[in-house]
N, C-alpha and C positions, 0 to 999 in steps of 0.2 A: 036093723043095725044103724047106729048113730055114729057120727064123727067123734063125739066125745068118748064113746066106748072104745073106739080104735086108739085114741090118745091114752086111755087108761091102760089098755093092753100093752102098748109100746112103753109106757112108763114102768110098769111092773117088769117087763122083759129087761129094761135097761138097769133097773136098780136091784133086781132079783129079790125084791121085798115089797109086800103090800104096804107096810108101814112107811118105808122111805118113799115109795111111789106116791102115796097119798099126800105126804108132806111136800113133795116136789111139785105136784100139780094143784096144791092148795085145796085139797078135798079131804073129807073124812074117810077113814079106812073102811068103815061100814058101807058107805055109799059106793066106794070104789069096788069093794067085794061084790056088792049087789049087782052092779052094772056088768061086771065081768061074768058073774054067774048067769045073768040074764042072757048075755051074748052067747055063752057056751051052750045054753039050752036051745037058743035059736039056731045055732050052727050044728048042734048035735055032736059036738066034739069037746074034748077037754083041751084047753089051751095050756093050762098049768097044772102040774102036780104039786100039791101043797103038803109040806110037812111042818112040824113044829119049829124046825130050824132054818129051812130054806125053801125056796120056790124053784122048781125045775120046769123048763119048757118041754112040752111033749113034741114028738115029731110032727103031728098035725098042727100043733100050735106054732112051731117054727115056720112051717109053710104059710100059715095064716098071717103071722107077723111080718113076713116079707112082703106080702100083698098089702098089709095095713100101712107099712112104711111108704110104699109107692103111692098109695091113695092119699095119705097125708101130705106127701110131697106135692102131688098134683093140686090138692086143695090149697096148700100154701101158695103155690105158683099162681093159681087162679085169683086168690085174694090180692096178691101183689099186682097182678095185671090190672084188676079192677081199680085198685088204689092209684096205680100209675095213670090209668085212663082218666079217672076223676080229677087228678091233680094237673094233668096236661090239658084237660078239656076246659080249663079256666086259667085265667092269669092276665098279665098285662105286659106287652113288649113294646119298647120304644125303638123304632127302626129308622136308620139313616139311609137315604137313597141318593145316588148320584143322578144328575139330570137326565142321563141317557138310559136309565134303567128300563124304560118301556121298550127301547130299541132292541133290547136283549130278551124280551119276553118275560122279564121279571115281575112286572105288574100283573100280568096274566096269572102267573104262578102264585103270587100273593093272594089274588082274588080266589083262586082255587083253595089255597090253604084256609082262608077265612070261611069259606063255605063248609069245609070239613071240620073246622074248629070254631064255630060261631061264638062260643063263650069266651074265647081268648080275645081280649081287647088289643087292637093294634093302633099305635100312634105313629105317624110318619113325619119326617122332616127332610126336606130336600136341599142339599148343599153340594158344593164341589168336594172332591176327595179330601183335600187338606183340611177343610173345616170339619168334615165328618170325623176325621181322625182325632182332632182336638176334642170334639164332643164325646167321642168314645172314651178317650183317656180321662176326661173330666167326669165321666159317669152320667152324662146327659142323654146318652142313648145306650141301649143294651147291645145292639148289633148294627152292622152297616153293610151295605153292598158297595164294595170298593173296587176301583181299578188298581191293580197291584203296582206299587212304585217302590220307593226305598223302604225296605222292611224295618219296622220298629220292633225291638226285642220284646216289648210288652204286649204285642198284639199277635194273635193267632189268625192266620189266613187260611180259609177253607175254600179251595179253588172250585169254581162252578163251571166256568167255560173259558175257552181260548178264542182269541180273535187276532187280527193283524191290522197294521196301519197301511193305508194306501194313499197315493198321491191323488189329489182332486184338483183339476184345472177347468178353465172354461173350454168350450169346444174349439176355439181358435188358437189356443196356446200351441207352440211348436212341439211340446211333449205329449199333446193330447192323443196323438195317433200311435204313440210308442206302446209296444206290448209290455215293456217293463223298463224301469230306470234304477240306477243305483242312487243311494242317498247322496253320495258325493257329487253326482251330476246336478244337484239342486243347490249347490253352495252359493250361486249367484242369484237365486230366486228370492223374491219378496214373499214373506209368509204372513197369512192371516190365520191366527190360531186361537184356541180357547184361552181363558184366563189362567194365570200362574197357579191358582188354587186347584185346578183340575188335574186329574191323574194323567190325562192325555198330554197336557203341557209338559209334565215331567218326563213321560215316555219320549216325547218329541225332542226335547232338549238333550236328553241323554244320548239318543240315537244320532243326532247331528254331531255332537261332540265326539262320539265314538268314530264317526266317519271323518273327523278331522277338520271340522269347521264350526264357527259360531253363526247360527242362522240370522238372517236379516229379517227381523220381525217388524212388520208394518203396522198391524193392528192386533189388539187382543180383544176378543168378544166373548160374551157369556152365552150367546144363543147360536146354535148351529145355523139357523136360518139366516142370521145376520152375516155370519162367515161366508155362507154360500152365495148370498147376494153380492157381496164384494168380489168373490171369485168369478161369478158370472159376468161382472162388469169389467173384468180384466185387471183388477187392482193387485192381484197376487194369486198365490196358490195356497193350498192347505194340505195337511195330513189329517185324515179321519180314520176311524176304525171301519172295517168293512160293514159291520152290522148297522152302523149309523149312516154311512154314505149311501147304502143301498136303499134307504127309506126316501132318498131325495132324487131318484132317477128322473123325476119330472122336471127338475132344474136343467138348464143348459150346461151340463157338466160332463167331464170325462173322468173316468177312474183308471188309474195306471198302477200296476203292481210295482212294489219296491223289492229289489233284491240286494242283499239277503233280506229275508223276512224280518220285520220288526214286530215282535209279539206284543199283544195286549191281553191281559188276563183279568177276568172279573171274578171276585171272590167275596165270600162272607167274612167279615172281620169281627172278632170278639176279643175281649181282654183275656190273656192267659190266666191271670190270677182271679178272675171273676168266678164266683160260685154260681153256676147257671141254674136258673129255675127250671122245673120240669117243662113249663110252657116253652121256654127258650130252647131247651134240648130237642123238643119235638119239632120246633120250627126249623132248626138246623138239619135234623134228620130228613125232614120233608124235602128240603132243597138238595141235600146230598143225593137223595134217591132220584132226583130229576136232572142232575148235572149232565152237561153235554161235553164231549171231548173237544 
């Protein structure tokens, strides 16, 4: 029994005519008849009763055709799966990363993806969130790992994980021993914060304004280490995400919870109107399957 024989049988059953079936599958009528006769002999049944005017399906033939349809459906699905694998197992993705990506375990997951799909070429560029958003809109990257800020209607955000902001002080600061503080309690503090292009800067500024004050910003720094060095020397305080701050417990710092909680969300960002390649689709699905609450 061959796949093409099943296709011939299904075509005859559909058209109720050997002539029309042969035309539909681009075969000669004699070849089609020979293959069906051969199959009927192999099965030991008559699939069709032929007359000069029409073709009728026998009861045994009807049962066989039902199985043939299921088999052909499975074969087609297998072919689609293989083609999808072949197309997603190669390609090229340009990825934008925020500087704190490694603090969230994203670089580890990217490495895992690359091991699973070694023929997909990955290119990376690391910038702050605002810069990456411009690059995404300009088509310079295909996808980015963003911290969610003001939504752009042209961009689709696929949330991966949730975090929160905490107050970071040096160990001698009056608030260092507090279990928690409200953001309004920090209105008179001097802040050392990331650059305005970062997603955290936007989160921080929005939160302060929602609490009713404009923050006193002493310094803006691009590196977390620089921010924490200044904090350790008592020049000011900062707000960092929990995932980032927890990596620097070896510094002389204290971490204090803020109430109510200031959420920070990390998402994959793609253009809504972008026709995504198979490689990009499988990249997104890979991370969606590993997202954390």
